[in-house]
C-alpha positions as CSV (number, residue, x, y, z in Angstrom):
1,M,75.8,106.1,138.7
2,R,76.8,104.9,135.3
3,E,79.9,106.5,133.8
4,T,79.8,107.8,130.2
5,P,82.8,106.8,128.2
6,Q,84.9,109.6,127.0
7,T,84.9,110.1,123.3
8,Q,88.1,110.6,121.4
9,T,87.7,112.7,118.3
10,D,90.0,112.5,115.3
11,D,90.2,116.0,113.9
12,S,91.3,114.8,110.4
13,T,88.2,112.7,109.8
14,D,85.7,113.7,112.5
15,D,85.4,110.0,113.5
16,D,84.4,109.4,117.1
17,S,85.5,106.3,119.0
18,T,84.8,105.4,122.6
19,D,87.7,103.0,122.9
20,G,90.4,104.8,120.9
21,S,90.6,101.8,118.5
22,R,89.9,103.7,115.2
23,F,92.8,104.9,113.3
24,S,92.8,108.3,111.6
25,R,93.5,108.5,107.9
26,R,96.5,110.7,108.7
27,S,98.1,108.2,111.2
28,V,97.6,105.3,108.8
29,L,98.9,107.1,105.8
30,G,101.8,108.6,107.8
31,G,102.8,105.1,109.0
32,L,102.5,103.7,105.4
33,G,104.6,106.6,104.1
34,A,107.3,106.2,106.7
35,A,107.4,102.4,105.9
36,A,107.6,103.1,102.2
37,V,110.4,105.6,102.6
38,A,112.3,103.2,104.9
39,A,111.8,100.3,102.5
40,G,112.6,102.3,99.3
41,L,115.7,104.2,100.3
42,P,118.1,101.3,100.1
43,V,116.8,100.4,96.6
44,A,116.7,104.0,95.5
45,T,120.3,104.8,96.6
46,S,121.9,101.4,95.7
47,T,124.4,101.4,92.7
48,G,125.5,97.9,93.1
49,D,129.1,98.4,94.4
50,A,130.4,97.8,97.9
51,E,131.1,101.5,98.5
52,S,127.4,102.4,98.0
53,A,126.4,100.1,100.8
54,D,128.0,102.5,103.3
55,T,126.6,105.7,101.9
56,Q,123.6,107.4,103.4
57,P,120.9,109.2,101.4
58,S,121.1,113.0,101.6
59,D,118.3,115.2,102.9
60,V,117.5,116.1,99.3
61,D,117.4,112.3,98.3
62,I,114.8,111.8,101.1
63,L,112.8,114.9,100.1
64,N,112.8,113.9,96.4
65,F,111.6,110.4,97.4
66,A,108.8,112.0,99.5
67,L,108.0,114.3,96.5
68,T,107.7,111.3,94.2
69,L,105.1,109.8,96.6
70,E,103.2,113.2,96.8
71,H,103.2,113.4,92.9
72,L,101.7,110.0,92.8
73,E,99.0,110.8,95.4
74,Y,98.1,114.1,93.8
75,A,97.9,112.5,90.4
76,F,95.6,109.8,91.7
77,Y,93.0,112.2,93.1
78,R,93.4,114.7,90.3
79,D,92.9,112.1,87.6
80,S,90.1,110.3,89.4
81,L,88.1,113.5,90.0
82,Q,88.5,114.4,86.4
83,Q,87.1,111.0,85.4
84,F,84.2,110.8,87.8
85,D,81.6,113.6,88.1
86,E,79.1,114.3,90.9
87,R,76.5,111.9,89.5
88,D,79.0,109.0,89.5
89,F,79.5,109.5,93.2
90,Q,75.8,109.9,93.9
91,R,75.1,106.6,92.1
92,S,78.0,104.7,93.7
93,D,76.9,101.4,95.2
94,L,79.6,101.6,97.8
95,L,78.6,105.1,98.9
96,D,74.9,104.1,99.0
97,E,75.7,102.0,102.1
98,F,76.7,105.2,103.9
99,G,73.6,107.2,103.2
100,F,72.4,110.3,101.4
101,G,74.8,112.8,103.0
102,V,78.0,110.9,102.2
103,R,76.9,110.2,98.6
104,F,76.4,114.0,98.0
105,T,79.6,115.2,99.8
106,A,82.2,112.5,99.1
107,R,83.5,114.1,95.9
108,D,84.0,117.4,97.7
109,Y,86.0,115.7,100.4
110,L,88.1,114.0,97.8
111,G,88.7,117.3,96.2
112,T,90.0,118.6,99.5
113,I,92.4,115.7,99.8
114,R,93.6,116.4,96.2
115,D,94.2,120.0,97.1
116,H,96.2,119.0,100.2
117,E,98.3,116.6,98.1
118,E,99.0,119.5,95.6
119,T,100.1,121.7,98.6
120,H,102.5,118.9,99.7
121,V,103.9,118.8,96.2
122,D,104.4,122.6,96.1
123,F,106.0,122.6,99.6
124,L,108.5,119.8,98.9
125,T,109.3,121.3,95.5
126,E,110.1,124.6,97.1
127,A,112.1,123.0,99.9
128,I,114.3,121.1,97.4
129,E,114.8,124.2,95.3
130,N,115.7,126.3,98.3
131,A,118.3,123.6,99.1
132,G,119.9,124.4,95.7
133,A,118.8,121.0,94.3
134,E,116.6,119.8,91.4
135,P,113.2,118.4,92.4
136,V,112.0,115.3,90.7
137,E,109.3,115.8,88.1
138,E,105.9,114.2,88.1
139,A,105.8,111.1,85.9
140,T,104.1,111.6,82.6
141,E,101.8,108.6,83.1
142,Y,100.6,106.5,86.0
143,N,99.1,103.0,86.0
144,F,96.8,102.8,89.1
145,G,96.1,99.1,88.5
146,A,92.6,98.5,87.4
147,P,91.0,100.8,84.9
148,L,88.9,103.4,86.6
149,G,85.5,102.2,85.3
150,K,82.3,101.8,87.4
151,D,84.2,99.6,89.9
152,G,87.1,102.0,89.8
153,L,85.1,104.6,91.6
154,D,85.0,102.3,94.6
155,S,88.8,102.3,94.6
156,V,88.8,106.1,94.7
157,V,86.4,106.3,97.6
């Protein structure tokens, strides 16, 4: 009797894998975020004197760094979705490879991600304010690399 492999389901993406080798968006982004925080903290807290090398960032410093990243992520999805309408997604060469259903639902999914990023911004802002500190503001302008032209949509997706 042949055994059917058990399927592992990633709740955040609804991707199925029979060998567990696929990474969820959440686990990949979580790992990247942790690495970014770990890499950025020494730079963000350094003042150039010997005394500062021994200081540790405060909880508020760490929360503000996380808030900076969340502002960036929210702005990326917000600005991208403002620039590209439903027809742009439906005509995307990249999405065409995934079929009709994906082309017609991708923008909605990215809107959900944008909304989640906004929730993260709100949560961290409130946590910092509740700690009696000042949360960092969103930057007034971001440069996401390449202009978000026709090829830029593929970057968003």
